[in-house]
N, C-alpha and C positions, 0 to 999 in steps of 0.2 A: 503494499499500499504506499502511496505517496501523499504527502500532505502539503498543502500550500496555505500558510497562515493558520487560521482556525478551521478552515474548510478541508475536509478529507477528499482526496482524489484517488480513485481506484483506476489503475492502468494494468490491464491484463497483459501477460506475455505475448499473446497473439496480436496485440495492437502494433507492436513493432514490426512484425512481419507484414502486416497490412500496410503500414507506412512505407516500407521498402518497396512493395509492389506498386503502390501509388506513385512513389518518387520515380519509378522507372518510366512512367508515361507522362510525367508533369510537363506542362508547356505554359508559357506566360499567359495570364488571363484565364487560366482553366477554372471552371466553376467548381466551388467546394461545397456549397450549400444552397438551400432554397433562397436565401437572401441575395445570392449572386446572380439568380436567373434573370436574363434579359426581360425587362418589363415594357409595357406600352409606354409611349412618351408621357402620357398624363394618366395618373391613376383615377379612374372614374368609378363612383359608387355603383354597385349592381344590386346589392341587398343590404339593408340595414337591420341587424338583429339586436334589439335592445340598444345598448351603448356601443355595440361593435359594428363596423362596417366591412363588408366583403367587397373589395374593389377588383377592377380589371387586373391589377398587379397580382392579387391573390390568385386569380383564376390562371394567369400566366404561369405562375409557379406550380399550381396544381396540375395544369396541362402538361408541362414539361416533365414533371416527375412521373405522372401516370404513363405518358407516352413512352418514356424511356424503359419502362418495365413490361411493355406490351409487345407480342409478336406482330408480324406484318398482317396476319389475317385478323387478329383482334382489333387492330387499329382501323381497318376498313369498316368494320360494323359497329364500332363503339359509339354510344350516344353520349357526347361530351357534356351535354347539359346536365346529365346525372352528377357530374362533379360539382356543379353549383349546389345541388341538393345536399350533397355530402358535406360541402363547406358550411352550409346552414346548420346541418345536424351537429357538426363538430362544434360550431360556435355555442350552440345551446348546451352541449355537454360541458364545455369549458366553463361557461358562465355558472352552471350548476355546481361543478367541481369547486370553483372559486368561492361560491356562496357557502359551501360546506367546509371551507378552510383547508382543502387538500393541497393548495399551492403553498402552504406553509409547513407541510410535513417534512421532517428532517431527512428521511429517506429520499424523497423526491429532490430536495434541494441538493443533497449529495450527488445524486445522479446528474443533475444539471451542471454542477460544478465540474464533474468529470468530463462531460460532454463539452463544456467550455474549454477546458484545458486541451482536450484532444483536437478540437477545432483550431485552437491557437497553434498547436504543433503542426497541424496539416498546412496551415497557411504560412507558417515560418518556413517549413521545408520547401514549400512551392516557391517562395521568394529567394531562399538562400542556397538551396541545393541545385546546381546547374551542371549535371554531368555531361561530359563529352563521350557519346556513345557511337561516334563514327567508327566504322570498320573498313579497313583497307583491303585491297585485293591481295596483298602479300600475307596479311594475317589469315585470310580465308584459305589460301593455298597451304600455308604452314599447318593450319588446323586440319585441313583435309588429308595431308600426307600423314600427319600423326595419328588420326583416328579413324581413317577410312581405308586402311589396309584390311584384309580379311583374314579371319581366324576360324578354324573349325576344330572343335574339341570333342573328346569322348570321355565321359565321366561315369563313376559309379560310387556308391556309398553303402556302408555297412555299419552295424551298431557299435563295434568296438575296434580300438587300435590294433589289438593283436590279430584280429580277423583281417583287417585291412592290410597288415604287413604280410600275412600269409598269402593273400590274393596277389599283392604286388610282386612277391617272389615267384608266384606261379606264372604270372603274366611275363615277367622278365625271363622266365625259363621256357617260353614258347606257348603257354596256354593262351586260348582266344579270350581276349577281354570282351568281345561281343557276347560270346556264349555265357561267360561267367556273369556279365551284367544282367543278361536276360533271366539267369537263374536266381540270382540272390540280391541284386541291387535294390536299394530302398528309394532311389530318386525317380523322378517322373520320366526319365529317359530309359528306364529299364527295358521297356518293350521294343525299343529301338536299338537295343544292344549298347545303350549309353551314348550313341552318337547325337551330336547337336547339329542344328542347321549351320551352314556356312554363314558367318555373321561378320558385320563390319566390327573392327576392333573396338570402337567406342560403344557398341551395343552389347558387348560380352560383359557378364557380371564382373565386377571389379576384383572380387576375391579369387575367381577362377582365372581371370586375365592375368593377375599378378603372378600366379603360380605358373601359368603357361609361358609367361615372358622369359622364365628361366630355362625353358626346354627347347630342344631342337625337334623338328618333325619326327614323329615316331617315338619320341622319349616319354617316359612315364614318370610322374611326380612321386615323391614319397607321400605316405598317408598324412593327412592334415585335418584338424577339426573343422567341421563345417556344418552349421545349423543343427546342432545336437547329435550329429553322426561323424563318422570318419570317412573321408572321401579320397578318391584317386582321380587324377586328370591326366589324360594323354593328349599331346598336341598332334592332331592328325594332319593339318595343312595350314600353312601360312602364306599369304600372297600380298604383293605390293598393292597400294591404292591405284585404282584405274582412273586416270584423269578424265576419261570420257564421262564418268559418273558425277564429276564435280558440280556441273551446273544444276543437276537435279537436286543435289544436296545443299546448294548454296543458301536458300532461305533458312534452312534449319541451322546451318553453320553460323550465319549472320545473327540469328536470334540467340544462339548460345554464347557467341562472342560479345554480343551486347549485354546479356545478363551477367557475364563474367566481369565485364568493365563496370557495369552499374555496381555489382557487389564490392569490388575493390574501391571504387570511388565513394560509395556510400560509407564504408568503414573508415576511409580517410576523413571524410566530412564528420563522422561521429567522433573519431579520435581527436580532431582539432577542437571540438566542443568540450570533450572530457577533460582536455588539458586546461581549459579555462574555468570549468565548473568548480573545481576544488572540493569534490565530494570526499567526506571523511568517513572511514569505517571504524566502527566499534569492534575491535578484534576479539574482545572477550565475549561479546554477544554472538559473533560468528563462530567462535570456538564452541559455544554452548550448543549451537545447532548441529555442528559436526559430531559433538559427543552424543547426540541423541540419534545417531544414524540408524542404529539397530531397531528403533521404533518407527521407522519411516512409514511403514504400511499399517500403522495403527492409529486410532483416533487421537491417542495421546500426543502424537508428534505435532499435530496442528494446534495444540493447546499452548499458543505462544503468548507473548506479552506485547504491550505497546512501547517497549524499549526500542529506540531507533537503532538499527544496525548501520544504516547509512544516512547521512544528512548533508544538506548543502546550505550555502549562505542566503538562499532565497526562502528558507523555511521548508523546503521539501524533505520528506523522510520516507525511508523504507523501514517499516517496523519488523520486529522479530515475528509477529503473528502473521503479517502479510507475506513475508519471505517463506515462512514454513508452509503456508497454504499454496504458494506458487511452486514450491518444490514438490509438494504432494501431487499437484496437477501435472507437472513435468514427468514425474515418476511413472505416471499412468502410461505414457508413450515411450518411456525409456526403461522399461521394467527390469531388464536384464543388465543394464549398465551399472557400473560401480556408483556408490553414493556420491563420491567426490566429483564424478562427471556430471551427475544430475544436478548437484548443487552448483557446479561452475557454470553449466548452461543456463540455469535459472537466474543466477546472480548476474551474469553478463547481460542477459536480456533486460532484466529489470533496471540495471544501472543505465543501460542505453536509453530506455524510456525515460528514466529520471533525468538524464542529461538533456534530452530533447525538451522535456517539460521546463527544466531550468533555463534553457536557452530561449525558449519561446516567451517565458515569463520576463526574463531579463530584457528582452528586446521589446517588451510592451504589447505583445500580441494578444494577451488575455484582455486588455483593455481596449483593443481596437473596436471601432463601431461595428464593423461587419461581423466580427466574432460575437459581440453582444447581441446583435440582431439575429444571428443564427441560433444563438442560445434561446432567444425568445420563441423562435419557431420550435426549437426542441422542447421548450416548456409547454407549448400548445399541444404538441403530440403526446407528450408524457402525461399531461393532465387528462386527456381523453382516455389514454391507456389505464391510468390509475383509477379513474371513475368507473370504467367498465369492470375492472378487476374487483373493485370494492362494493359496487352496487348491483351490477348485472349478474355476474358469475355466481355469487352466493345464492341467488334465487332459484338456480337451476338444480332440480332434484330428479331422480329416476326411481322407478321400481321395476321389479322383475316382469310384471305383467306387460309393461310397456315394451320391454325388450323382446319378449315372446311374440307380441302382436306385430311388431315391426318385422321380426324374423320371418314370421309366416307370410306376411304381405309381400316381402322381397326375396322369397326363397330362391328364386332363380339367379339372383345376384351373388348368392353364396355357394353356388355349385362349384365343385372341382372341375378342372378343365375337361373338356370333351376328349375322349380317346377313340382311336380308330384302328382298324385292322386292314392291312394291305397285302396284295400280291406285288412282287417287286421284279423288275427287269432291269439288269445291268448290262450296259453296252459299252464297248470299247471306243467306238469312233463317233464323233458328233454327227457326221452326215447320215450314218446308219440310224442313229437315234432319231434324227429328224424324219427319216424315211418311215420308220416304225410309227412315230407319232402321227404322221399323216394317214397311215393305214388305220390306226386305231380311231382317229377322228372320223374316218369314213365308215366306221361300223365294224372294223375287223375284230375278231375274237382275240383276246389278250394272250391266251395260251398258244393258239395256233400261229399267230404272228410271231410270238417269241420263238417257237420251235423252228419256224420257217427261216428266221434270220440267224438261228443258232446262237442266240445269246444266253446269258446266265438267267435262269428263271427261279425265283423263290416265292412259293405260294403260301397262302395263309394255312393250307392244310399241313404244310411242314412246320409252320411256326404259328402258334395261336396268340402270339404277343399282341397286346393292345397298347398302342403308343399314344403318349400324351401330346396333343397338338402343340402345346407351348414349347416343346422341344424343337420344333421346326423353325427356320427363318421366317420372318413375317410374310414375305412374298409367297413362299410355298404354303404356309398355314392358310393365308387368305384364299388361295386357289382351292385347297383341299375343303375348306369350309363351304365353298360354292359347289363342290362336286356332288352329283347324285350317286347312289350306290351302283357300283359296276362301271362307272366312268373312270378315265385315266388322266393323269397330270401331263403337262408338257415335260420334256426332258430337262433334268437338272444335272449340272456338272458336280461331281464329287471326287474325293481322292481315289476312289476305286473305278471311276469311269462315269458314264452318263446313266442317270437313274430315272426310270419312269415307274410311278406308282399307280396301281389300280385299287380304288377304294372298295374294300370287301364288306366292311361294316362300320357303323358309328354308334357309340354309346354316350349319352349325356352323362356328365360327371354327377356323382352323388352329392347332396347338399352337405356342407361342412357343419358339425355340431354347433349348436348355439354358443357353447362355451368358447369354441375356437374363434368365433367372430364377434364376440361381445364387445371388444374394445373398438372394433370398426363400427358397430352399431352406435356405441356410446359417442363416438366422434360425430357421427351424422346427426344423431338426435340432440347432442349438446349444441351443435351449430344451429339446428332448427329452433330449439328452445331459446337459444341466446338471441337469435334474430327476432323471435316473437316478443320476447321480454324487452328488448331494446326498442322495438317498434312501439310498445306500449308506453315506455318511458318517454320517447320522443313525442308521441302523440299528446301526452299530458303536458310536457314542456311547451309545446307549440300552442296549446290551448291558453296558456297564461303568459305567452311572450308577445312582444310587440315586433312583428316582422314586416318590413316594407320592401317590396320587390320593385325595383326600377325597370319596369318592363321594356321601356323604349331602349335603355342602355343595354339590357340583356339581349334584345333582338339585334341590336347594332353589333354587339360583340360576337354573338354566335351566327348572325345572319338570320334574317326574318324567316327564311324558308327552311331553316335547318331543324 
């Protein structure tokens, strides 16, 4: 946790990663919040809700925000006048929340102060961080030569080191690694005799690549620990980068090089700020956290104090309790890492966030008008959210009879996927497959045509397996769903050849038990009851509110015929 003066600011570790991604695409004049949205030249009133006015500027901001979240098809059919109704509803809810004193709650004020600091950081970074991400032709060529050579490996894995050593000795003595891998290997390449696809050097897993770098073609590595097992890797083939492939890989290489440059320049930027911030560490407090390493995955580890572990001259602090919580969070994604690595990663991330908060505050960004205005917009959104959480959500209750009734009314929605039974025809050549498909389309008998063309036939009599349609690619599934019993599909290319399926039978899926879909029903019913309850509240608020619609201005804004 970071504090600024008397106000507590919570900055999560993920915030820094988000800032880095944002910084990668920063450009001068980039919009950061609703208050930055280009507005109409003169803000004209559209609706007056009590003492609040909804203007054309408010609509501009709502339209831009909504438009950015919609797909192309949604944009075409959307009634943008509905947004004006939403703004009216939101103003009514905000007014009611203020009347109830929700805007003075400490939890809400703390959230807003955090948002204000984060917004200040974003704007500070936008103004001060100007990375040079230009990539030269020579850099692209060097990267291509280094990472686009090709490498093919063969691997296998077993449970123990001694077993791996025995197998390595057998292979070096002339035994077939292919056969042994198929017999005993624990990795996913077992059924291919351990062989991997021929890959670009940069696409080979780093741990395997590092081992293979020490080998000549045909050489086998010593056993090494790998993902809780012991592995062997043999370098099958290595080839130089083919320059004819460089143009196809150029966009990816340019992206990687820009990201690398950004990462280096971002760290240089942060280091320059850190040198100025003068953040002080309480070494005794840090030692206390390290001493509690054995309790990391217990609730007791997070029972910290408000003692500052780090502090700056701007009044910012990272407390013992906040650092412990962040370490626990990091540990969930670094479970097998040593405690010191988890602590170091968390410490570095939190200190970088603290440094950015210090720099933005020192530079006056928290007090900039645009930051304060954006905070006002955040307050409006937060007020609506808090009001809904505290007044609408608690009114929603369920009983088992409602679940049962909804389940029976919508039973088809809860069925398991449809299963089908097929006869199969596997064909070696595309032209033959097309010829067969044409014969079948003309009414030819599936078995007769298959035998006539001497292709591989697999009938449902030989295999009574019922296949889940969800296992098929979308295009194939859609065709099968439209087939009548006895009809055949078009040919589809597979790893074994061209495949034509004849639909032998179809079974609708059985309904899932109520217990299995209760959470899904709860979500649907909650949303329905939430909407109904909110509609009732809004109706009552509107009956007691003074709302004046400026119809002429509204028609002018949206267009009278829209």
